[in-house]
N, C-alpha and C positions, 0 to 999 in steps of 0.2 A: 348421126355421127356425134360422139361426145366431144366436149371441149375441155381444155386444161387452162387454168388461169396462170399466167406468168406475172409474178410480182417483182417490180423493180424498186429497191429500197435506196435510201440516201447512201448507205454504206457501200452498196454495189457500185454506185456512180463514183464515189470517192476512191474506192479501190481501183477502179478502171482508170481514173485520171492519174493516180499514183503510178500504175504500171506503165501507162503511156509516157509519163514524165521520165521514168527511169530508162526507157528505151530511147527516147529522143535526146535527152540531155545526158551526154556521155563523155567521159574522159578517154575511155578505151572502147574498142569496137565490140560488137555483140559476141558473146562467148557461146559457140555452137555446142561444145561438149557439156555445157551445163543446162542445156535445154531440157534434158530429161527430168531434171529436178523441178524446173518451173512448169513443165508440162503436167507432171503429177500433181503439183500444188493447184494449178488452175482447174484440172479435172475434178480434184477432190472438193474444191470450193464450190464449183458448179453443182456437183452432186449433193453436197450438204445444203446449199441454198434451196435446191429444188425439193429435197425430201426430209430435211432435218426436223421440221416441225412435227412430223409424225413420229420420228424416232429419237427425240431429244433425250429421253430417259436412257435409251440404248447407248447414245453417244457418251453420256456422263458415266455410265457403268463401264463402258469400254475403256475410257481414260483411266478409271480407277483400277481396272484389271491390268492394264499396261503398267501403271505405276507400281502395283503389287509385284508383278513379274520382275520389273527392274530392281525393286528392293530385294527380292529373293536372290537374284543373280548377284547383287552387290554383297549380300551376306556370304554367299558361296565363294565369291572371290576373296572376301576377307579371311575366310578360314582355309583358303588355298585349295578348295575343291575344284573351282574353275579358275582359269587364267584371266588376268586383266588384259585389256586391249592396249595398254601402254606400260612400257618397262619402268617408268618412273612412279607409277601410282598403283596402289594395291587394288583399288576398286574403280571401275569405270562403267559398270553395267554393260549394255550393248554399245555404248558410245566409246570414244577414244580419250575422254577426259572426264574426271569426276565432276568438274563444274557443269558440263553438259548434262550429265546424269542428274545432278542436283537441280538444274533448271527445270527438267521435266518433273521431278518429284515434288517441287514446291507447288506447282500447279495441280498435280494429282492429289496432293494432300489437302489443298483448299477445297477441291471438288468432293473429296472423300468426307471431309467434315461437314460440308454443305448437305450432302446426302444423309449424313448422320442426323443433322438437325431435322431434316424432312421426315425420317423414319421415327425420330423421337416424338414428333407431333402425331404420327400415325400409331405410335406405341407398338411397333412391330419388333419384338425383342430379338428375333433371330438376325434380322438385318442390322439391328443396332450392334449386336455382338460382332458380326462379321466386319462391319465398318470400323469399329473401335480397334480391332486387331490390325486391319489394313492401315489405318491412320498411324498406329504405333510403329509398325514396321517401316512405313515411309519416313516418319520423323527420325527414327534411329538411323536409317540409311542416309538421310540428309546430314546428320551429325557425323557419320562416318566419312562422308565425302569432304568434310571440312570446308564447305563452301559458305563463306560469310554472306555473299549475295543471295543465295538461296534461302538461308536462314532468315535474313531480313525480309525477303519477299514473302516467305511463309507467314511471318508474324503479321505483316501489314495485310496480307490477303485474308488471314483469319480474323483480324480486327474488323476489316470491312465486311466480312461475312457475318460477324456477330451483329453489326449494325444494320445491314441491308436485309438480312434474312430473318433474324430472330426477333420476334415481336416483343418478347419480354425485355430484351436489351433496349429496344427502341422506346418502350413505355417507361423504362427506368430513366433513360436520358431525358425524355420530355417532362416527366413528372417530378423528378428528384431535384430539390433546390440546391443540393450540395454538389450537383454535377460539375459546376464550373471549377470548384476546387479539386474535384476528382480528375477532371480533364487535365489540370495542371500537373497533377501527380503522374498521370499516364504519359504526358508529354515529357516530363523529367525522366521517367523510366526509359522511354524510347530513346532519348538523347544519350543517356548513360549506356544503353545497350549498343547504340551505334558507335560510341567511343570505345567500348570494350571490344567490339568486332574489329575496329580499326587497329587497336593495340595488339590484337591476337596475331596478326601478320602485318606488322608495321611496314616492313620493307616492301612487301607486295602492294600495300595500299599507297605508299609513297610513290612507288613506280607507276601506278595508275594515275595518280595526281599529276605526275610529270608528263605522262602521255596526254592527259586532258589539257594541260597547260599549252603544250605544243599544238594540239588540235584546235584550241581556241585561237591561237595565232594564225592557223590556216583559215579559220572562219573569218577573221578580220580582213583577209586578203580578198575573199569573194563571198560576202555575206548574203547576197540576194539570190543569185543563180547557182552558186557553188561551183565546184570543179567538174561536176558531172559524175555519172556512175563509174566507180573505180577510181575516183579522184583521190580519196584518202589514202588508199593502198599505194597508189602510184607516186605520191608526193610526201607522205609523212616522214620517211627516213631522212629526207633532205632537210626538213625543219629540225629534226633531232640533231643532225650533223651541224647545222648552222648554230644551234644553241650551244653545243659543246665547243664549237670554234670560237664563240664569243665568251663563253664561261668555261674554260678548260679545267678549272679547279672546283667545279660545282659538286655538291654532295651527291647529286643524282648520277654521277659518272659510274658509280659502282652498281647502280640499279638498271642501267640502260642495257638493252639487248635488241636484236632484230625483232621488230614489232609488226605483226600481221593484222592486229585488231585494235580498235580504240577503246574497247571495254566500256563503251557507252553508245547505245544505238541512236540516241537523240543527237549527240555530237557527230556521229558518223553520218547520219542523214543530212545534217546541216552542212557539213563539208561537201557532200556529194550533190545535194539538190538545193542547198541554200534555204533561205527563210520560206520560200514557196513550198518546198517539200515538207518542212517542219509544220507549216500552217495546215497543210492538207492532212497530215497524220494527226495533229491535235484535233482537227474537226472530226476526223473519223473516230477517234477514241471518245470524244465528247458525245458524239451521236450514239455510239454503242453503249457507253456507260451510263448516260443520263436519260436514255429513252425509258419512259415509264411503261412497264408491262406488268400485268396481273399474274403472269406465270412465275411461280416461285423458283422454277428451275432456271429461269433467266437470271435471277439474282445470284444463283450459284455460279453461273457462267461469267457474270460480270466480275465477281470477286476473283475468279480464276484468272481473268484477263488482267485485273489489277496486279495480281501476284506476278504474272508474266512480265508486265510493264516494269514493275519495280526491279525484277531480276535483270531486265535488259539495260537498266541504267548502270550496271556494273559488270556486264558480260557481253557476249557476242552471239546471241541466239539466232540472228538472221544468217549467220555463217554456218549454222548447224542444221542439216537437212531435217533430222527428226524433230527439232524444236520448231522449225518453220511449218512442218506438217501440223504440229500441235496448235500453233497460232492460227493457221488456216481453219482448223476445226472449230476453235473458239469463236473466231470472227464470223464464220459461216453459220454457226448455230445461234448466235445472239440475235434477238429481235431488234429491228430497226424501223424507222418511220418509212412507210410505203409511199412512194411518189405516185405511181400509177399501176394499175392491173390491166393486163392485156390478155383476153381469152383467145386461144388458138385451138384448132382441131387437134385432138390427141394423136392422130396418125402423123400429122405434120410435126407436132412436138417431139414425139419419140423418134421419128426418122431423122430429124435434124440433130437431136441429141446424140444418137448413135453415130451419125456421120462425123460430128465434131469430136466425139470420143475416139473414133477410129483414126481420124487424121492426126490429132494431137498425140494419141497413143503410138502411132507408127513413127512419128518424128522423135518422140521420146525414146522409143526402143532403139532407133538408129543412133541417136546421140549417145545413149548409154553404151551401146556396142563400141563406138569409137573411143569413148572415155575409158572403158575397162580394158580394151585391147591396147590402148596407148600406155596405160599404167603397167600392164603385163610386159610390154616390150621394154619399158624403162627399168624394170626390176629383174630383167633376165640375168643369169649368171655371166660373169665376165668372159669365160671361155666361149660360151655360146655367142655372145655379142661379137667377139673378135673373128669368129668364123663366118659371120654374116655381114661383114662390112661392105655391102654393095647398096643398091637401092632398096631401102627397107620400108616397112609399114609407116615408120615415123616420117620419112621423107615424103611419101605419097599422101599422107593425111595431115601434113604440117598446118595447112590453112584451116583445118577443122579445130585444132586445139591451140593455135598460136595466140589466142586471146584469153586463155585461162591462166591466171597467175600461179596457181598451185602446180599445174602440169608443166608450165613453162619453166618454173623454178627447178623442177626435177630434170627436165630436158636440158636445161643450161648446164647443170652439173654433169649430166650424161655426156653432152657434147664436149665439155672441157676435158673429160677423161678419155674419150674415144675418137673425137674428130680432129681434123686438121685445124691449125690455129685460125685460118681464114674463115672456115665454116663455123667454128666455135665462137668466133668473134661476133658474127651476125646473130647467132642464137642468143648469146649472152646479152647483146645490146637489146634485143627484143624482150627478153625476160626482165631486164632492168627497167625498161619503160613501163612494164606492168606492175612489178613489185621490187623496187631496189632493196638491196641488203648489203651488209658488210661482206658477207661471204662471196656474193656475186661480183662485187667490185674487186675483191682480192683475186678472184679467178680471171676476170677480164684484164686485170693488171698483169697477171702472169702471161696471158696471151699476148698482150702488147709488148711485154719484155722479150718474149720469144721472137717477135717480129722486129725487134730492135727499135721500137718506138718508145724510147726510154722516158721522155718527158711526159707522154700520155700515161704510161704505166705509173710514173711517180704521182701524177694527179689522182689516179684511181686508188692507189694505196692510201693517199692522204684523206680522200673522202671516206674510205672504209674505216680509217682510224678515228675520224671525227664522229662517225655514226655510233661507234661503240668504243669509248675511250678505255674501258677496262679490258679490252681484248688485245692480246699481244701480237697476234698474227699479222695484222696490217703493218704495224711498225717494224716487225721483223722482216717482212717482205721488202719494205722500203730500205731497211738496213742492208739486206743482201744486194739490192739493186745498186746502192752506193758503193758497196765493196767491189762488185763486179765491174763498175765503171772507174775504179781506182779513185773515187772521191772520198778520201780518208777524212776530210774535215766534216762533211755531212754525215758520213758513216759513224764517226766518233760521237757527233752530237746526238744522233738518233739512238746510238748504242747506249750512251749514258742515260738517255730518257727511258729506254727499255729497262735498264737495271733498277731504275727508281720507280718504275710503273707498278701501280697496285693492280692486281688481277683478282677476279672472283675466285678462281680455283687454281692452285699451284699444282697442276698435273705434270706427268712425265714429259709431255711435249713442251710445256711451258718452261720447265726446268732445263731441258735440253737447249732450247732457244737461248735462254739467259746464259747458259754455260758457254755457248758459242760466242755470244756477244762479249762476255767477260774475257774470254781468251783473246779476242781481237783488241779490246780496250787495253788489256795488259801488255800485249805486244806493241801497241802504239806508244804506250807510256815508256816501255823499255827502250824503244828506238829514240824517243825524245830525250831520255836520260843519257844515252850514249852520245847523242849529238852535243848535249851540253857539257 
């Protein structure tokens, strides 16, 4: 009977510890309907760790092919042959946002250029030509996506590739006495490039700086253990509201919005898992990036990981399933220091592998079924919903999806529209605990107003207004509440504030609200003149 060696590396142990930490240290309960994502990622990582050494070339070429396909889809979307997956963006690839597409492409571009270096050494002209075309298409697609994070990640990934992989560049660095002055020039160019990228979308960049500033305030509260998994999402908007409550005239008020991501994975991890989680990730990256391997393909994977990490400092790849798959492939394919090797019989190895695969696969399929069915129920046409207002799939499976922030946000809006105020209140409260937002606080304020809990409704509208000062709806709801209570003093006060309130977009709804407020203010002023 043959045997199969099972190698356990430092990276495997660190990843296992990180997974256990995210399960144990939590702000919110485990999310069942997301298990299908984690199940697929775990199975893929196990498969790659067991078989990637033999197929590392295939993994690299597979990533290049995927990048090329995404670039082609982006071009077709740009010329309107294919539809984008988002109404606000021309190109998204198979993703829902051009930033996610660009995050994939910056890694694919780094790997593509790494393979190009490899085939230049081998002097295989056909492969060189193919890879040059692929790299060009990916780079143009990155430019079309208008993603500064991806462009910066591509530049740094390619610089690291030139140093780690290309022996001519390394020899130049080691032997050229003018390298120090050249290094200063490169650093200056890099700084100027970063400044240019910042100025390209200054408002967007300032908005992210504002989010990071509030996130750092969160870190100060619990720097060691963090809030637990889901902690950033469950608490961030309150910090934003507190900031604007303290600084109502801040320049950031026109940039604020409902925020679901911190746009920096390191800060996100620090808030959720504290310095312990950050230390584990740093140890993992150090082990993967600085482990010395004679395999040139490993150098390409290292540079691809560098590109991914740089991108993660300005975006939210861990909230994008496709990018998490990519990260799983990169980490699983990279060489790491082996702690021990344990030989086991092949029959035992394959039987256990198949058993684990089937178990995790079954749970993942069941989780995915619940997830997809829930979304289909939430997006049913209104006529069909109103004809089925009895015990529904949503009621029966509530405990399965009640810990998913995205699904609960949709269900809260659904319940506000179709359910009784008592039932809607419970669901809205649950959704707010997972991911508070200005919209949800406005909705639950309306529910409390319908229940004649006016003081509670007032507090909800005020929180909603502080969360996003440039949004007129919370203040308008508060104005209507005062009017209906015949509180003309507070109604007039908030009405004047609304008329002076700066908003991002002066749409039809906003203009109508201001017109109603103006009419009330003018009528109050007319009554005051008559009395005088």
